[in-house]
C-alpha positions in Angstrom: 1.5 1.8 -38.8 -0.8 -1.6 -38.8 -2.4 -3.6 -36.3 -0.9 -7.1 -35.9 -1.8 -10.2 -34.4 0.6 -12.0 -32.9 0.2 -16.0 -31.6 0.9 -16.9 -28.5 0.4 -19.3 -25.6 -0.8 -18.9 -21.7 1.5 -18.9 -19.4 1.1 -20.6 -16.2 0.6 -18.3 -12.6 -0.4 -15.3 -14.3 -3.2 -14.9 -11.6 -3.1 -11.5 -9.7 -2.8 -12.0 -6.4 -3.7 -9.3 -3.3 -2.2 -6.2 -5.6 -1.7 -7.7 -9.2 0.7 -9.7 -10.8 3.8 -9.6 -9.4 6.8 -11.8 -10.8 10.3 -11.3 -11.6 11.8 -8.7 -14.3 13.1 -12.0 -16.2 9.6 -13.5 -16.0 8.0 -10.4 -17.5 10.9 -9.9 -20.4 9.7 -13.2 -21.9 8.4 -12.8 -25.2 4.7 -12.5 -25.0 4.6 -12.4 -21.5 3.5 -8.8 -20.6 1.7 -9.1 -23.7 -0.6 -11.7 -22.7 -1.4 -10.4 -19.7 -2.6 -7.0 -21.0 -4.3 -8.8 -23.8 -6.1 -10.5 -21.3 -7.3 -7.4 -19.2 -8.4 -6.1 -22.7 -10.5 -9.1 -23.5 -12.0 -8.8 -20.1 -13.1 -5.1 -20.5 -14.2 -5.4 -24.2 -13.1 -2.9 -27.0 -12.0 0.5 -26.2 -14.2 2.5 -28.5 -14.9 6.2 -26.6 -13.0 5.1 -23.7 -9.9 7.0 -21.7 -7.4 5.2 -19.7 -4.3 6.0 -17.3 -1.3 4.8 -17.6 1.9 5.0 -15.5 4.5 3.4 -12.7 6.9 3.8 -10.1 9.9 3.9 -12.9 11.3 0.6 -12.0 13.2 -1.1 -14.2 11.1 -2.1 -17.4 8.8 0.7 -16.5 9.5 2.0 -19.9 9.6 -0.4 -22.3 6.1 -1.6 -20.6 4.5 1.5 -21.3 5.7 1.7 -24.9 4.2 -1.9 -25.5 0.6 -1.1 -23.4 0.3 2.2 -25.5 0.6 0.0 -28.8 -1.7 -2.4 -27.4 -4.2 0.0 -26.6 -3.8 1.4 -29.5 -5.0 -2.0 -31.3 -8.0 -2.3 -29.3 -9.3 0.8 -30.1 -8.7 3.2 -26.5 -9.5 6.2 -27.3 -7.7 8.2 -24.9 -4.7 7.0 -23.1 -3.1 9.7 -20.3 0.6 8.6 -19.7 2.8 10.4 -17.2 5.8 11.7 -18.4 8.7 9.5 -18.1 5.9 6.7 -18.0 5.9 7.6 -14.1 3.0 8.0 -12.0 2.7 7.1 -8.5 0.0 4.4 -7.6 -2.2 7.7 -5.7 -1.6 9.6 -8.9 -3.0 7.0 -10.9 -6.1 6.4 -8.9 -6.4 10.5 -8.6 -6.2 11.7 -12.2 -8.6 8.4 -13.2 -11.3 10.1 -10.7 -10.4 13.8 -12.0 -11.1 12.8 -15.8 -13.4 10.3 -15.7 -11.5 7.7 -17.3 -12.7 4.0 -17.5 -9.9 2.9 -15.9 -6.3 2.4 -15.2 -2.8 -0.2 -15.2 -0.5 0.7 -13.1 3.1 -1.0 -13.4 4.8 -1.3 -10.0 5.9 -4.2 -7.7 5.2 -1.3 -4.6 7.7 -1.8 -2.2 9.6 -4.7 -3.5 12.9 -4.7 -4.8 13.8 -3.4 -8.3 16.6 -3.4 -10.9 17.1 -6.0 -13.6 17.2 -8.7 -11.0 14.3 -7.4 -9.3 10.5 -7.5 -9.4 7.9 -6.0 -11.1 4.3 -5.9 -11.9 1.2 -4.6 -12.9 -2.2 -4.4 -11.8 -6.0 -2.9 -13.8 -7.7 0.2 -11.3 -11.3 0.1 -12.4 -13.3 3.7 -13.0 -13.5 4.6 -8.9 -9.5 4.8 -9.0 -9.6 1.4 -6.9 -7.8 -1.8 -7.6 -10.3 -4.0 -9.5 -12.1 -6.3 -7.2 -11.2 -10.0 -7.2 -14.1 -10.7 -9.9 -12.4 -8.5 -12.5 -8.8 -10.0 -11.7 -10.4 -13.9 -11.6 -12.1 -13.1 -15.4 -8.8 -11.6 -15.9 -6.8 -14.5 -15.4 -9.5 -16.8 -16.9 -8.4 -15.1 -20.2 -5.1 -15.1 -19.6 -5.5 -19.1 -19.5 -7.5 -19.5 -23.0 -6.0 -17.0 -25.4 -4.2 -17.7 -28.2 -2.8 -14.3 -30.1 -2.6 -10.9 -29.0 -3.2 -7.5 -31.0 -0.7 -4.9 -31.0 0.2 -1.6 -33.5 3.4 -1.7 -35.2 3.5 2.1 -34.0 7.1 3.7 -33.1 8.0 4.5 -29.6 6.0 7.4 -28.1 8.3 10.4 -26.5 7.9 10.0 -23.0 10.0 12.8 -21.7 7.4 15.6 -23.7 4.2 16.8 -22.5 1.6 17.0 -25.1 -0.7 14.6 -27.1 0.6 12.0 -29.9 -1.3 9.8 -32.2 -0.9 5.7 -32.4 -3.3 4.2 -34.5 -6.6 5.9 -34.0 -5.5 6.5 -30.3 -4.7 9.9 -28.9 -2.1 9.5 -26.3 -1.4 12.6 -24.0 2.0 12.5 -22.0 0.5 14.6 -18.4 2.7 15.9 -16.1 2.7 13.4 -13.2 2.9 15.3 -10.3 0.1 18.3 -10.8 -3.5 16.6 -10.2 -1.9 15.4 -7.0 -0.8 18.3 -5.7 -3.8 20.4 -6.5 -6.2 17.7 -4.6 -3.8 17.7 -1.8 -3.7 21.6 -1.5 -7.6 20.6 -1.2 -7.4 18.7 1.4 -5.0 20.5 4.1 -4.2 23.8 5.2 -1.1 24.3 3.0 -1.0 28.1 4.8 -0.5 26.9 8.3 2.0 24.3 6.9 4.0 27.0 5.2 3.8 28.9 8.4 5.2 26.2 10.8 8.3 25.8 8.0 8.7 29.7 8.5 9.0 29.5 11.9 12.2 27.0 11.5 10.4 23.8 11.3 12.6 20.7 10.1 11.8 18.1 8.5 13.5 15.0 6.5 11.7 12.9 4.0 13.1 9.8 2.5 11.9 9.2 -1.1 13.9 6.1 -1.1 15.0 7.1 -4.6 11.2 5.9 -5.5 8.2 7.3 -7.6 7.3 9.9 -4.5 10.2 11.9 -5.2 8.8 14.4 -7.6 5.8 14.7 -5.7 7.8 15.3 -2.5 9.7 17.9 -3.8 7.6 19.6 -5.3 4.7 19.9 -2.6 6.7 20.3 0.9 9.5 22.1 -0.7 8.4 23.9 -4.0 4.8 24.8 -2.8 5.4 24.6 1.3 8.4 26.5 1.5 10.3 23.1 3.7 14.2 24.2 3.2 16.1 22.5 -0.3 17.3 19.2 1.0 14.1 18.3 2.8 13.8 15.6 0.4 16.6 13.0 0.7 17.1 10.2 -1.7 15.0 12.0 -4.1 15.9 10.6 -7.3 13.9 8.1 -9.1 16.1 5.1 -10.2 15.0 1.9 -11.6 16.5 -0.2 -9.1 15.6 2.3 -6.4 19.7 3.1 -5.7 20.2 -0.3 -4.7 17.7 -0.3 -1.7 14.3 -2.2 -0.5 12.0 0.4 -1.3 9.9 -0.3 1.4 9.4 2.2 4.3 9.9 0.2 7.5 12.4 1.0 10.5 15.3 -1.5 8.9 14.7 -0.7 5.3 14.7 3.4 5.8 17.9 2.9 8.0 19.8 5.9 7.0 16.1 8.0 8.1 15.9 6.3 11.5 19.9 7.6 12.2 18.7 10.7 10.9 15.9 11.1 13.5 18.0 9.5 16.5 20.4 12.1 16.1 21.0 14.8 18.5 20.3 17.2 16.1 17.5 15.5 14.9 14.9 17.4 12.6 11.4 18.0 14.3 9.9 15.1 11.8 10.6 12.5 9.4 8.5 10.6 6.9 9.3 7.7 4.3 7.5 6.6 1.4 8.2 3.2 -0.8 8.3 2.1 -4.5 4.9 3.7 -5.7 4.0 6.3 -3.5 1.1 4.4 -1.9 2.7 3.8 2.0 4.3 5.7 4.3 6.4 5.5 7.6 5.9 8.8 10.2 9.0 9.2 12.5 9.3 11.6 15.5 12.7 12.0 16.9 13.8 9.0 18.4 10.4 7.3 18.1 8.7 5.8 15.4 4.8 5.9 14.8 3.5 2.4 13.9 0.9 2.0 10.9 -1.7 1.1 13.5 -1.3 4.1 15.8 -0.8 6.9 12.7 -4.5 5.7 11.2 -6.1 6.0 15.0 -3.9 9.5 15.8 -5.5 10.7 11.6 -9.1 9.4 13.2 -8.9 11.0 16.2 -7.7 14.2 15.3 -9.5 14.3 11.5 -11.0 17.9 11.5 -7.8 19.8 11.8 -7.9 19.6 8.1 -10.0 21.6 6.2 -11.0 18.4 3.8 -11.9 16.8 7.1 -13.8 19.7 8.8 -17.1 18.2 9.0 -15.8 14.7 10.1 -15.8 11.4 9.4 -18.5 8.6 8.8 -16.2 5.2 9.7 -12.9 3.8 9.8 -11.7 0.4 7.7 -9.0 -1.3 8.5 -7.2 -4.7 7.8 -7.8 -7.5 9.7 -4.1 -7.9 10.7 -4.1 -4.4 11.7 -4.4 -3.3 15.1 -7.3 -2.2 17.1 -6.3 1.0 17.9 -8.5 2.6 15.7 -11.4 0.5 16.8 -11.4 2.4 19.9 -11.2 5.7 18.3 -14.0 4.8 16.1 -15.6 4.1 20.0 -15.3 7.2 21.2 -16.5 9.1 18.0 -19.7 6.7 17.7 -18.8 5.9 14.2 -18.3 2.2 13.1 -14.8 0.6 12.0 -15.1 -2.2 9.8 -12.5 -5.1 9.5 -11.1 -6.5 6.2 -8.9 -8.7 4.6 -5.7 -7.5 3.7 -6.1 -5.7 0.6 -7.0 -2.3 -0.5 -9.5 -3.6 -2.7 -11.6 -4.1 0.0 -12.0 -0.7 1.4 -13.4 0.6 -2.1 -17.0 -0.4 -1.7 -17.0 1.0 2.0 -15.8 4.5 0.8 -18.2 4.5 -2.1 -21.1 3.5 0.0 -19.8 6.6 2.3 -19.9 3.9 5.1 -15.7 4.7 5.8 -13.5 7.9 5.3 -10.2 6.8 6.4 -8.8 3.5 6.2 -5.6 1.7 7.0 -3.2 -1.4 7.0 -0.6 -2.4 9.0 1.9 -2.4 6.2 2.5 0.9 6.3 -0.8 2.0 4.2 -3.0 4.7 5.1 -5.3 6.8 2.9 -9.1 8.4 2.6 -11.7 8.8 0.4 -10.2 11.3 -1.4 -9.1 8.6 -3.9 -9.2 4.6 -3.9 -5.9 3.9 -3.2 -3.7 4.2 -0.1 -1.5 7.4 -0.2 1.7 7.9 1.3 2.5 11.7 1.0 -1.3 12.0 1.8 -0.8 10.4 5.1 2.7 13.0 5.7 0.9 15.9 4.7 -1.8 15.1 7.4 1.1 14.7 9.8 2.4 18.2 8.8 -1.3 19.4 9.5 -1.8 18.2 13.0 1.6 19.4 14.0 1.1 22.9 12.6 -2.5 22.9 14.5 -1.4 21.3 17.8 2.2 23.1 17.9 3.4 19.8 19.7 6.0 17.0 18.8 5.5 13.7 17.4 6.2 12.2 20.7 4.3 14.5 22.6 0.8 13.5 20.0 1.5 10.2 20.5 1.6 9.6 24.3 -1.3 12.2 24.8 -3.1 9.5 22.6 -2.1 6.6 24.6 -3.0 7.8 27.6 -6.8 9.0 26.5 -7.5 5.2 24.5 -4.7 3.0 25.7 -1.5 1.7 24.1 -2.0 -1.4 21.2 1.7 -2.7 21.8 2.3 -4.2 17.8 4.7 -6.1 15.8 5.2 -7.7 12.6 7.7 -10.7 12.5 8.1 -11.6 8.4 9.6 -14.9 7.5 10.6 -14.3 4.1 11.0 -16.6 0.9 10.2 -19.7 3.3 9.8 -23.2 1.6 6.2 -22.9 0.3 5.0 -26.4 1.3 6.3 -25.8 4.5 4.4 -22.8 4.9 1.6 -24.5 3.9 2.0 -27.8 6.2 2.4 -25.1 8.7 -1.3 -22.6 8.0 -2.8 -26.3 7.3 -1.9 -27.9 11.0 -2.7 -24.5 12.4 -6.2 -24.9 10.8 -6.8 -28.3 11.9 -6.2 -27.3 15.7 -8.5 -24.3 16.0 -11.2 -26.0 17.4 -9.4 -27.6 20.3 -7.5 -24.1 20.8 -10.6 -22.1 21.6 -11.6 -22.2 25.2 -7.5 -23.2 26.4 -5.4 -21.3 28.3 -2.0 -20.7 26.6 1.0 -19.1 29.1 -1.5 -17.0 31.4 -4.1 -16.2 28.2 -7.3 -17.7 28.0 -8.2 -17.6 23.8 -11.7 -16.4 23.8 -12.0 -17.2 19.9 -9.6 -18.9 17.1 -10.5 -19.0 13.6 -9.5 -18.8 10.0 -11.1 -14.9 9.2 -14.1 -14.5 6.9 -15.0 -11.2 5.5 -18.7 -10.7 4.5 -18.7 -7.6 2.6 -21.5 -5.5 4.0 -22.5 -3.4 0.7 -22.2 -6.3 -2.0 -22.7 -9.7 -0.2 -19.3 -11.1 -1.4 -17.3 -13.5 1.0 -13.6 -13.5 1.3 -13.0 -16.5 3.2 -9.3 -18.4 4.6 -7.9 -14.4 5.4 -6.1 -15.3 8.3 -5.9 -17.3 11.1 -6.8 -15.7 14.3 -6.2 -16.5 18.3 -8.1 -13.5 20.4 -7.3 -13.8 23.6 -10.2 -12.3 26.7 -7.8 -9.8 27.1 -7.8 -8.2 24.2 -4.6 -9.3 22.7 -4.3 -11.0 18.9 -2.3 -13.4 17.5 -2.3 -13.7 13.6 -0.9 -15.9 11.2 -0.9 -15.2 7.5 0.7 -15.9 4.1 1.5 -12.7 1.9 0.2 -12.3 -1.2 3.0 -9.6 -2.4 6.6 -12.0 -2.5 8.2 -13.3 -5.7 9.9 -16.1 -4.1 8.9 -19.1 -2.0 6.3 -18.3 0.7 6.3 -15.4 3.3 4.8 -16.3 6.6 3.1 -13.1 8.5 3.0 -13.3 12.2 1.0 -10.6 13.7 1.4 -9.9 17.4 -0.5 -7.4 19.5 -0.7 -7.0 23.3 -3.7 -3.8 24.8 -2.5 -1.9 28.0 -4.6 0.7 29.3 -2.2 1.8 31.9 -0.4 5.0 31.3 2.6 3.8 33.3 3.1 1.2 31.4 3.1 2.9 28.0 7.3 2.8 26.9 7.9 -0.8 27.5 10.0 -1.6 24.7 7.6 -3.3 22.3 9.3 -6.6 21.5 9.7 -6.8 25.0 6.2 -6.6 25.8 5.0 -9.3 23.2 7.4 -11.4 24.2 5.4 -14.1 25.7 2.5 -13.6 22.9 5.8 -14.6 20.7 6.2 -17.8 22.5 2.6 -19.0 22.4 2.8 -18.5 18.7 5.8 -20.2 17.8 4.3 -23.2 20.4 0.8 -23.6 18.6 2.3 -22.8 15.2 5.4 -25.0 15.3 6.6 -22.3 13.1 10.6 -22.5 13.9 10.9 -26.2 13.3 8.7 -26.2 10.6 10.6 -23.9 8.1 13.9 -24.2 10.0 14.2 -20.8 10.6 15.3 -19.1 14.2 14.3 -15.6 13.7 12.2 -13.6 11.4 13.8 -12.0 8.1 12.5 -8.5 9.4 10.6 -7.0 12.4 8.5 -4.2 12.2 
């Protein structure tokens, strides 16, 4: 084995987005493309002497090849030890868990999360720091700067590691240990939740359906739900991870998880349904005939946190991304704790959790989690709901309606316009920003615009400032319209329109969501001219 220095030239467009670098598989397959980005990570971090690195991904197409490349590059940069999941697999929450448990210096996650996989699909890579969370913007910008300046990369010529056999081998002076991808994570879940109560519930005849969407959470859900908690075999469907996610779109929402929705809408539906995404960090919660919005799920978990042993002492605060509904804010007010509003991107929650200012965090894009790790965690949210159902002995629908009766209902929906011409999307956002001073104070179809701004976040821990995080129209009655360009797509631009309306009257808590938000949708189109500028008559996806 020898360490080689390979000449290379920079690639354009390697700036990480809100969740790392995501591109088409074919871009990552270009000679030197992955190597350049990994080299930039090691250049930014410095040499790896004495350091432990965690490595794994969601099993999508190109995952195994990328793992082998990164192992040989880690050896070339003197990393002392690499913990890699068997088969190259580690869910994003598990990466965070392993980093924290083993006091690793950081970790490399290979995933494009909820984006489609396969040879024509997407691939992604991001770096997580020592607290287990995504790298902050200062670090990702330094990585990007190095991608644009490097002239070579270093890599060992060692043969491939057998990723399917547990145990340790050496590449150069680096110890590579292939670990069980589920074990550390499952142990952590058993400490946080009342597994005995959940087992008893399953023994009583409680039925659930977990749709793993042929993604990474399948082995985790099978091991925990069926093997540890005693759920009947077959509770986990689509549980075998596949490189193309079985041809599906591994995004757990009512559109892409249509099979689960159909099962939960049938006359003989299970008591509880759930799904997770490509890398296991997102979740969807479903009751018989009713889906729980991520915003409501966060609020309900916060309102009932003490039912789980890991949170019996209460929570210190809640954090939510700006586009997420204000349902959690109302719970925070009732509990007398803080609720922080951050930009989209889990990395913004890390400082709040490290400073013990927030225990629970959530995003409207089906992401919920807590300070047990520093990533959102799909199966964690599912286990919390199971713990809640075991303690309360009520249905999902009953828990949801009781919560609305106490706190009011925040009708909420996200309209995604995907693969829009980027220039048209930028034109729309620029025009909206220019109109903001004129929109504040206006009456729009019966709604008084109390505030119109482009969200700016001032981090209360480190003082950093994030600007241009989404255009907000906040009405006097608490209703909101938010426009934002997504940073997770790989084709054109994705415009995300968020609509929210607060309804305190329990008699009006069962209106169709889109009907309840129709007037706000009309206002949004009027002020943005979205349909004309994009040429889209309707959203690609409504959730």
